[in-house]
C-alpha positions as CSV (number, residue, x, y, z in Angstrom):
1,X,54.5,-3.5,3.7
2,X,52.9,-0.7,5.0
3,X,53.6,0.3,9.1
4,X,50.4,-0.1,11.1
5,X,49.8,0.2,14.7
6,X,50.3,-3.3,15.6
7,X,54.0,-3.3,14.1
8,X,56.7,-3.8,16.5
9,X,59.1,-0.7,17.7
10,X,60.3,0.6,14.2
11,X,63.2,2.8,12.7
12,X,62.9,3.9,9.3
13,X,65.7,5.0,7.3
14,X,65.1,7.6,4.9
15,X,63.7,11.2,4.1
16,X,61.3,11.7,7.0
17,X,58.7,13.5,4.9
18,X,57.7,10.7,2.4
19,X,58.0,8.1,5.6
20,X,55.6,10.2,7.9
21,X,53.2,11.1,4.8
22,X,52.5,7.1,4.5
23,X,51.8,6.4,8.4
24,X,47.8,6.4,9.1
25,X,46.0,9.3,10.5
26,X,45.5,9.4,14.1
27,X,48.0,6.7,15.0
28,X,50.1,8.5,17.5
29,X,49.6,10.1,21.5
30,X,53.2,12.0,21.7
31,X,55.2,13.6,19.2
32,X,58.5,14.9,20.0
33,X,60.7,16.5,17.2
34,X,64.0,18.0,17.4
35,X,64.6,19.3,14.2
36,X,68.0,20.9,13.1
37,X,68.6,24.1,14.8
38,X,68.3,26.8,11.9
39,X,71.9,28.2,12.5
40,X,74.2,29.4,9.6
41,X,75.6,32.5,7.9
42,X,73.8,36.1,7.8
43,X,72.0,36.8,4.7
44,X,69.0,38.9,3.3
45,X,66.0,37.4,2.1
46,X,61.9,37.7,2.7
47,X,60.5,36.2,5.5
48,X,57.8,33.6,5.0
49,X,54.9,33.1,7.9
50,X,51.6,31.3,7.0
51,X,48.1,32.6,9.2
52,X,44.8,31.5,8.7
53,X,42.6,34.0,6.5
54,X,39.1,33.5,5.0
55,X,40.4,34.8,1.6
56,X,43.6,32.3,1.4
57,X,44.7,30.8,-1.4
58,X,44.8,27.2,0.3
59,X,42.8,25.1,2.2
60,X,44.3,23.6,5.8
61,X,42.7,21.3,8.6
62,X,39.5,21.4,9.4
63,X,38.4,23.6,6.3
64,X,40.6,26.7,7.5
65,X,42.2,28.7,4.9
66,X,45.4,30.3,5.0
67,X,47.5,32.6,2.8
68,X,51.1,33.3,2.8
69,X,52.5,36.5,4.1
70,X,55.8,38.1,2.5
71,X,57.7,40.1,5.2
72,X,59.9,42.8,4.4
73,X,62.7,42.1,3.2
74,X,65.5,42.1,6.2
75,X,68.3,40.4,7.7
76,X,68.1,37.1,9.4
77,X,70.7,35.2,11.2
78,X,70.0,32.1,9.2
79,X,68.4,30.6,6.1
80,X,64.7,31.5,7.6
81,X,62.8,31.1,4.7
82,X,64.4,27.9,3.5
83,X,64.2,26.5,6.9
84,X,60.4,27.0,7.1
85,X,59.5,25.3,4.0
86,X,61.4,22.6,5.3
87,X,59.7,22.4,8.3
88,X,56.0,23.5,7.9
89,X,54.8,20.6,5.9
90,X,56.4,18.1,8.4
91,X,54.4,20.1,11.2
92,X,51.0,19.6,9.0
93,X,51.8,16.2,8.7
94,X,52.6,15.7,12.7
95,X,48.7,17.5,13.5
96,X,47.5,14.7,11.1
97,X,49.3,12.1,12.8
98,X,48.2,12.8,16.4
99,X,45.0,11.3,17.9
100,X,42.6,13.3,20.0
101,X,44.6,12.2,22.9
102,X,48.0,13.4,21.3
103,X,50.3,16.2,22.3
104,X,53.5,17.8,20.0
105,X,56.5,18.6,21.8
106,X,58.7,21.0,19.2
107,X,62.3,21.5,20.6
108,X,63.8,24.5,19.2
109,X,66.6,27.2,19.9
110,X,65.4,30.5,20.8
111,X,66.6,31.6,17.0
112,X,63.4,30.2,15.8
113,X,61.1,29.8,18.5
114,X,58.9,33.0,18.1
115,X,58.6,31.8,14.5
116,X,57.5,28.5,15.3
117,X,54.8,29.8,17.7
118,X,53.5,31.9,14.5
119,X,53.4,29.0,12.5
120,X,51.9,26.5,15.1
121,X,49.2,28.7,16.2
122,X,47.9,28.5,12.5
123,X,48.2,25.1,11.8
124,X,46.9,23.7,15.7
125,X,44.8,26.9,16.7
126,X,46.0,29.3,19.6
127,X,43.6,27.1,21.8
128,X,45.6,24.1,21.4
129,X,48.7,25.7,22.6
130,X,49.6,24.0,26.0
131,X,53.3,25.3,26.9
132,X,56.1,27.1,26.3
133,X,58.9,25.1,28.0
134,X,62.5,26.2,28.9
135,X,65.0,23.5,29.3
136,X,68.1,25.7,31.2
137,X,71.3,24.5,31.5
138,X,75.1,25.7,31.8
139,X,77.5,25.0,29.2
140,X,79.0,26.3,26.1
141,X,80.7,29.7,25.0
142,X,80.7,32.6,27.5
143,X,80.4,36.4,26.2
144,X,80.7,40.1,28.1
145,X,78.7,41.5,24.7
146,X,74.9,40.0,26.1
147,X,73.6,37.7,28.3
148,X,74.8,34.3,27.4
149,X,72.2,31.9,26.1
150,X,71.7,29.2,28.1
151,X,68.4,27.6,27.1
152,X,66.2,25.6,24.6
153,X,62.7,26.4,24.2
154,X,59.9,23.2,23.7
155,X,56.8,24.3,22.2
156,X,53.8,22.1,23.3
157,X,50.8,22.1,21.4
158,X,47.6,19.6,21.7
159,X,45.4,18.2,19.1
160,X,42.1,18.5,21.3
161,X,42.1,20.8,24.1
162,X,39.3,18.6,25.5
163,X,40.7,15.3,25.5
164,X,44.2,15.5,25.4
165,X,46.4,13.3,27.9
166,X,48.7,15.0,30.7
167,X,49.3,13.1,33.8
168,X,51.6,15.1,36.0
169,X,51.4,13.0,39.1
170,X,53.3,10.3,36.5
171,X,56.3,12.7,36.4
172,X,59.4,11.9,38.7
173,X,59.6,14.8,40.9
174,X,62.6,17.0,41.6
175,X,64.5,18.6,44.6
176,X,62.7,21.8,46.2
177,X,65.4,24.8,45.3
178,X,64.5,26.1,49.1
179,X,64.0,23.2,51.1
180,X,63.8,24.9,54.4
181,X,60.7,26.7,53.4
182,X,58.5,23.8,53.2
183,X,57.7,20.7,55.4
184,X,60.2,17.6,55.7
185,X,57.6,15.7,54.3
186,X,57.4,17.6,51.3
187,X,61.3,18.1,51.0
188,X,61.1,14.2,51.4
189,X,58.3,13.9,48.5
190,X,60.1,16.3,46.0
191,X,57.7,18.9,43.9
192,X,56.4,18.8,40.5
193,X,58.3,20.4,37.4
194,X,57.0,23.6,36.4
195,X,57.5,24.9,32.8
196,X,61.2,25.7,33.7
197,X,63.5,22.9,33.6
198,X,66.9,22.9,35.2
199,X,68.8,19.8,33.6
200,X,72.0,19.3,32.7
201,X,73.4,18.2,29.4
202,X,74.4,14.8,28.2
203,X,78.0,14.3,30.5
204,X,80.6,13.7,27.8
205,X,81.9,10.9,30.3
206,X,78.1,9.6,31.4
207,X,76.3,6.2,30.8
208,X,74.2,7.9,28.3
209,X,76.8,9.4,25.9
210,X,76.6,7.9,22.5
211,X,78.8,10.3,20.3
212,X,75.8,11.5,18.7
213,X,76.5,15.6,18.3
214,X,73.0,16.4,18.8
215,X,72.1,13.8,21.6
216,X,69.9,15.5,24.3
217,X,69.5,13.9,27.5
218,X,67.3,11.2,28.8
219,X,66.0,13.1,31.7
220,X,64.4,15.6,29.5
221,X,62.7,12.7,27.4
222,X,61.6,10.8,30.1
223,X,60.0,13.9,31.7
224,X,57.8,14.3,28.7
225,X,56.9,10.7,27.6
226,X,55.5,10.4,31.4
227,X,53.5,13.5,31.1
228,X,51.9,13.1,27.4
229,X,51.3,9.2,27.0
230,X,50.5,6.2,28.9
231,X,52.1,2.8,28.7
232,X,51.1,1.1,25.3
233,X,50.9,4.5,23.7
234,X,53.0,4.8,20.1
235,X,55.1,7.8,20.0
236,X,56.7,9.2,17.1
237,X,60.2,11.1,16.6
238,X,60.9,11.8,12.9
239,X,64.2,13.5,13.7
240,X,65.3,10.3,15.3
241,X,69.0,11.3,15.6
242,X,70.8,9.3,18.5
243,X,67.6,7.2,19.7
244,X,66.7,8.8,23.2
245,X,62.9,8.9,22.3
246,X,63.3,5.7,21.4
247,X,65.1,4.3,24.2
248,X,63.5,5.9,26.8
249,X,60.1,5.1,25.4
250,X,60.6,1.6,25.6
251,X,62.1,2.1,29.3
252,X,58.8,3.3,30.6
253,X,56.7,0.6,28.4
254,X,55.5,2.7,25.4
255,X,55.8,1.8,21.6
256,X,58.0,4.2,19.1
257,X,58.6,4.9,15.4
258,X,62.0,6.8,14.5
259,X,62.8,8.1,11.3
260,X,66.6,9.4,10.5
261,X,68.0,9.7,6.9
262,X,71.7,10.0,8.4
263,X,73.5,6.9,8.6
264,X,75.3,7.6,11.5
265,X,72.1,8.0,13.4
266,X,70.8,4.8,12.1
267,X,73.8,2.9,13.5
268,X,74.0,4.5,17.0
269,X,70.3,3.6,17.0
270,X,71.1,-0.1,16.2
271,X,73.2,-0.3,19.1
272,X,71.2,1.6,21.5
273,X,67.8,0.4,21.3
274,X,66.0,-2.9,22.4
275,X,66.8,-6.2,20.3
276,X,62.9,-6.5,19.1
277,X,63.3,-3.4,17.3
278,X,62.4,-3.5,13.4
279,X,64.6,-1.4,11.1
280,X,62.8,-0.3,7.9
281,X,62.8,1.6,4.6
282,X,59.5,3.3,2.9
283,X,60.0,0.9,0.1
284,X,60.8,-2.3,2.4
């Protein structure tokens, strides 16, 4: 049975590209994506990026044309061309699946964020870029040979810059870093978050911990879902992983669709998500 917006919260088990290709246009107000970070061995390859061009060889959104640009052969830390050949068609589907109130949050590390910005500018349009969010934390390896990397990047793009949903008043406030410089009333109320988010990782001994390797903190997803969706809206995460997006969406009164092909992820989500959640496959 095809998925429709009157379905219950749903987790699909399987390859996410055919699953999301079968979902209806404009069904989601919020899409959060935390794809596998592109880390691996150093190789030589040609970089492939995409840009809008009147002479482009393929047609994209709103009749725009694009051409594929092959860069100079150089070295990258990861399999860059293969990675974007994997991710770009999924970003194209994300654009299709957002409604006019919709927002995409793409969560990446520093190795890929600048390439992603170029691709998303082409797919969504530069006027639809909303924010570059920095999630800063303090864990992991130390080094004396460079500044240690202690942040992830979350790129935020909207479907329609005139009608997208954003409600910062709904977001949990945070403490002032210099409370002595503001009034006691402001200290009591807290301040609205900026585009730099200081938040710890999931504690190895904390309540949230599921044991899933790439689990993200509920606090990060809570802020995203509060700001960029309203109660009753549909939220999509097609790299579902540990199910944090679904758990937070349900707690905030949103509806969700998650997708993952990793059996370990599916089992974690079965134990973590509300009992009413439907687990399905594309051909079910």
